[in-house]
N, C-alpha and C positions, 0 to 999 in steps of 0.2 A: 503493500500500500504506500510505497514511497514515490513521490512525484518524480518524473523524469527530469534530468538535467540538474539534480541536486547532488552536491558533494557531501559525503558523510564521513564521520569517524565512528567506528563501531568497536566497542570494548566488551569482551566476554568476561564474566566474573561468576564466582561461586563463593560461599562463605570461606574466608581466609585464603582464597585463591585469586589470582589476577592474570590477565593476559596483556600482551603488548597491544596498543591500539592499532587497528587496521584501517588505514585511510583508503577511501575509494575515490576515483575520479568521478566527475558527474555521471550519473547513471543514465544510460541510453538504451539498455536492453531490458527484456522482460524479467530476467532472473540473473542475479549476481551471486555467485557462491563464495563463501569465505570459511576457511578452517582455522581453528584456534588451538593453541596449546596452553592449557592452564598451568600456572606454576604456583606451588604453595608458598605463601608469604611467611616471613618471620612473624612470630606470634608474641604478643604481650597478653597474658591472661592473669586473672586475679579475681578477688572478691572485694566488694565495696560494702563496708559495714559502719554502723554507728558504734559509739563507745560501748553500748550494752550488747554488742555483737548481733543486733538485728540487721537484716539486709536493707540497703537503700534501693529497693526495687523501683524501676522507672526512672532513676537518674541516668545520666549518660556519661560515658568516659570518652575522652578525646585525646588523640596523639597530636603533638605539635613538634615540628622539626625546624630548628632555626627560627622559632617564633611564629611559624605559619602552620595552620591546620593541614593535615594530609587529606587527600581526596577520599571519599567514601567513609569519612569519620562523621559522627562518633558512633559508638556501640551503646545499645541500651542495656542497662543492668537488669538481669533476670530476677525472678521472684526469690531465688536463693542467694542473690547478691553477686552471682558470677557474671563475668564479662570476658570477651576475647576480641582482640583487635589484630588484624593483619597489617603489616607494614613492610616496606622495603628493608632488607638487611643493610647494615652499614652504620652510619653515625648514630650516636645515642639520641634518644628523643625524650621529651618531657610529657608527662601524663597529667591530665586535668579532669576533675569531676565537674559535671555541669548539673546544677541543681534542677530538680524536676520542675517542668513547666516554666523555667526561666532561662536566661542566657548567662547566669552568674557562674563563673568558673572558679574552682578551688584547686590549687595545685596539690598533687599527690606526692607522696614520698619526699615531702619537704622541698620539692622542686629539683631534687637531684635527677641527673640524667639516667635513663634506663637503656640498656643495650638490648634490642629485640632478639628474642630467641635464645638468650643465654641464661635466663633465670627461670626457675619453676614458677608455678602459680603463686602469686603473692597476695597477702591480705592487706588492704588499705583501709584505715579507720579514720572516719571524719569525726573530729572532736565535737563535743556538744556545743562549744562556743563558736564553731564554724557553721553550725546548722542555722538556716535562715529562720528568723522569728520576728524581725523588726520591720517596720514600714516607715518610709519617709514620704510625707504628704505636704502639699503646700499650694500656693497660688502665685503665679507670675503676673504682676501688674505692668502693662506696657503703656507707653505714651499714647495719647489720643491720636487716632488716625492709623495706628498700627494694629495688625491682627496677631493675637497671641498664638494662633495656630501655626504661624510661620516660624516659631521658635521651637527648639528642642533642648532638652536637658540631658546631661550625662552625670551619673553618679560614679565617681572614680574611686576605686579602692586601691590606695597606694601600697597596701600589704601584698595583694595578689595581682596587682596591675589590671584587674578586671574593670571593664567599663560597661555600665548598663545605660542604654539610650532610651529615652522616652520623648515622644512628641508632646508638646504642651497642647492641651485641649483649647477649644475656641474661647472658653470662659476663663482660661489662664490656669486651670487647676492641673495638678500632676500627682502621680503616686509611684513610688518605687517599692517593691517588696513582694514577698518577704526576702530580706537580706540578713546576713549575720550582723548582730549588733556590734558596731565598732565605729571608728572615725572615718568619714568619707569627705571627699571634695565634691562640691556641686558646681557644675559648669554649665553656663547658658550659651547656646550657639544660635546665631541668627541664620537667615536663609542664605547669606553670603559666606557662611562658614566661619565667621568671626566669633571667637570664644571669649567669655568673660566669667571669671570665677565669682560665684555668688556667695558661697559659704563653705 
């Protein structure tokens, strides 16, 4: 069902396996055949738990290499707390837990680098003081003639370097949360990308 004249890149994948992308020239025939060889990736596997050893099911775990997320990340934590991520072998990576139903990232293993495929399943524990329970709410008052909805706010966590982004509603109200209770910087950004620290 692909339109003629369209150029594609096709990737075959399976859990913890990957193929090299196969580029196609613009398609002119009725059928194009492609064969793939799937290669098992290096694996980082573990369990994500609370301090009381209960699983953090529904959270996600993400690999970052040189500060950038890898494709086809993150993995969702299962009901028993287990997760497994495939990645390219090579340079060490950092692992982050992503709080359920948010984009808040918490570094695992105290931010130390992990070498894929060289360690057995590991247990990662999120401390109670890292669990999200706080909300930041407020209202942005803009000069007359300006629309509040053209502004956005970032809640910046200097400890984990996580940034949560929210668009300001038309009435100027905003809310972040739940987030772990700690000190944050609140940055206001206008439609031109100019930032101003608010609190």
